[in-house]
C-alpha positions as CSV (number, residue, x, y, z in Angstrom):
1,X,0.0,0.0,0.0
2,X,2.9,2.3,0.8
3,X,4.4,1.8,-2.7
4,X,1.0,2.7,-4.3
5,X,1.0,5.9,-2.3
6,X,4.5,6.8,-3.4
7,X,3.7,6.0,-7.1
8,X,0.6,8.1,-6.9
9,X,2.5,11.0,-5.5
10,X,5.1,10.7,-8.2
11,X,2.4,10.5,-10.9
12,X,0.5,13.5,-9.6
13,X,3.8,15.5,-9.2
14,X,4.1,15.5,-13.0
15,X,0.6,17.0,-13.3
16,X,1.3,20.6,-12.6
17,X,2.5,23.5,-14.8
18,X,4.0,26.6,-13.2
19,X,1.9,27.4,-10.2
20,X,3.5,30.8,-9.3
21,X,2.0,32.8,-12.1
22,X,0.8,36.2,-11.1
23,X,-2.3,37.6,-12.7
24,X,-0.4,40.1,-14.8
25,X,3.2,40.9,-15.8
26,X,6.2,38.7,-16.5
27,X,8.2,39.3,-13.3
28,X,8.3,35.7,-12.3
29,X,10.1,32.5,-13.3
30,X,9.0,29.2,-14.6
31,X,8.9,26.3,-12.2
32,X,11.7,23.7,-12.3
33,X,11.1,20.3,-13.5
34,X,9.9,17.6,-11.1
35,X,12.2,14.6,-10.5
36,X,10.5,12.6,-13.3
37,X,11.7,12.2,-16.9
38,X,8.7,14.0,-18.4
39,X,9.9,17.6,-18.5
40,X,12.4,20.0,-20.1
41,X,13.1,23.6,-19.1
42,X,15.5,26.3,-20.1
43,X,15.7,27.2,-16.3
44,X,16.6,23.7,-15.2
45,X,19.9,23.3,-13.5
46,X,20.2,19.5,-14.2
47,X,21.4,18.6,-17.6
48,X,18.8,15.9,-17.9
49,X,16.0,18.5,-18.0
50,X,18.0,21.3,-19.6
51,X,17.2,23.0,-23.0
52,X,18.7,26.2,-24.2
53,X,16.6,29.3,-24.0
54,X,15.4,30.6,-27.4
55,X,17.6,33.5,-28.3
56,X,15.7,36.3,-30.0
57,X,17.1,38.2,-33.0
58,X,16.1,41.5,-31.5
59,X,14.5,42.5,-28.2
60,X,10.9,41.4,-27.9
61,X,8.3,43.8,-29.4
62,X,4.6,43.4,-30.3
63,X,5.4,42.2,-33.9
64,X,7.8,39.5,-32.8
65,X,5.5,38.5,-29.9
66,X,2.6,38.0,-32.4
67,X,4.9,35.8,-34.5
68,X,5.9,33.8,-31.4
69,X,2.3,33.3,-30.4
70,X,1.3,32.2,-33.9
71,X,4.1,29.7,-34.1
72,X,3.5,28.3,-30.6
73,X,-0.3,27.9,-31.3
74,X,0.5,26.0,-34.6
75,X,2.0,23.2,-32.6
76,X,0.0,19.9,-33.3
77,X,-2.9,19.7,-30.8
78,X,-2.2,23.1,-29.3
79,X,-4.8,25.0,-27.3
80,X,-4.0,28.4,-25.9
81,X,-4.9,28.7,-22.1
82,X,-3.4,32.1,-21.2
83,X,-1.7,34.8,-23.2
84,X,-0.3,38.2,-22.4
85,X,2.7,40.1,-23.7
86,X,5.7,38.0,-22.7
87,X,3.9,34.9,-21.4
88,X,2.1,32.0,-23.1
89,X,0.5,29.0,-21.5
90,X,-0.4,26.3,-24.0
91,X,-1.7,22.8,-23.6
92,X,-0.8,20.4,-26.5
93,X,-2.7,17.1,-27.0
94,X,-1.0,14.1,-28.5
95,X,-2.4,12.8,-31.7
96,X,-2.8,9.1,-30.7
97,X,-4.1,9.1,-27.1
98,X,-4.8,12.9,-26.7
99,X,-2.5,13.1,-23.6
100,X,-2.1,16.7,-22.4
101,X,1.3,18.3,-22.2
102,X,2.0,21.8,-20.9
103,X,4.1,24.4,-22.8
104,X,5.1,27.7,-21.1
105,X,6.9,30.5,-22.8
106,X,8.2,33.5,-20.8
107,X,10.3,36.4,-22.0
108,X,13.5,36.9,-20.1
109,X,13.9,40.0,-18.0
110,X,16.2,41.7,-20.6
111,X,13.8,40.8,-23.4
112,X,16.5,39.1,-25.5
113,X,15.4,35.4,-25.0
114,X,12.5,33.2,-24.2
115,X,12.6,30.7,-21.3
116,X,10.6,27.6,-22.1
117,X,9.2,24.8,-20.1
118,X,7.4,21.7,-21.6
119,X,6.0,18.9,-19.4
120,X,3.8,15.9,-19.8
121,X,0.8,16.0,-17.5
122,X,0.5,12.2,-17.5
123,X,3.2,9.6,-17.1
124,X,6.7,9.3,-15.7
125,X,8.6,9.4,-19.0
126,X,7.9,11.4,-22.2
127,X,10.0,9.7,-24.8
128,X,11.6,13.0,-25.6
129,X,8.3,14.5,-26.9
130,X,8.7,17.7,-24.8
131,X,12.4,18.3,-25.9
132,X,11.2,17.8,-29.6
133,X,8.4,20.2,-29.1
134,X,10.7,23.0,-27.8
135,X,13.2,22.3,-30.6
136,X,10.4,22.4,-33.1
137,X,9.3,25.8,-31.7
138,X,12.8,27.1,-31.8
139,X,13.2,26.0,-35.5
140,X,9.9,27.7,-36.5
141,X,11.0,30.9,-34.8
142,X,14.4,30.8,-36.6
143,X,12.7,30.2,-39.9
144,X,10.4,33.2,-39.3
145,X,13.4,35.4,-38.4
146,X,12.4,36.0,-34.8
147,X,15.1,33.8,-33.2
148,X,18.7,33.3,-34.0
149,X,20.5,30.0,-34.5
150,X,21.4,27.7,-37.4
151,X,18.3,26.9,-39.5
């Protein structure tokens, strides 16, 4: 019974997106990844969960933000939950089983990069789906001229 309780706690620990989001502004940080293999974040300190922030080609402005928002909502199965200048909260549903995954995008304090966090809501392991989602978004933003990197 004790093991069932531990497994339930681990399972439910993977079911949360950033819970420290104020109602307005962008002066906060994305949560770190839980100790499960179902999350990646540009703010993670452990290499297992680390992805690079998305470097912008110029400081964030309204036009580049609209491009970022459009690219993020074009992800397969994406549904926009919350949007304000500098922050996006998106739920992406997988094609086969419609499992929900969280994607959060937050502009850095200097406005020159985007912090990203992607986490599966269900399961202990994500088969690198979240990492691929972040890299797909990065590639889309590079192709649209908003981010820098090698296309």
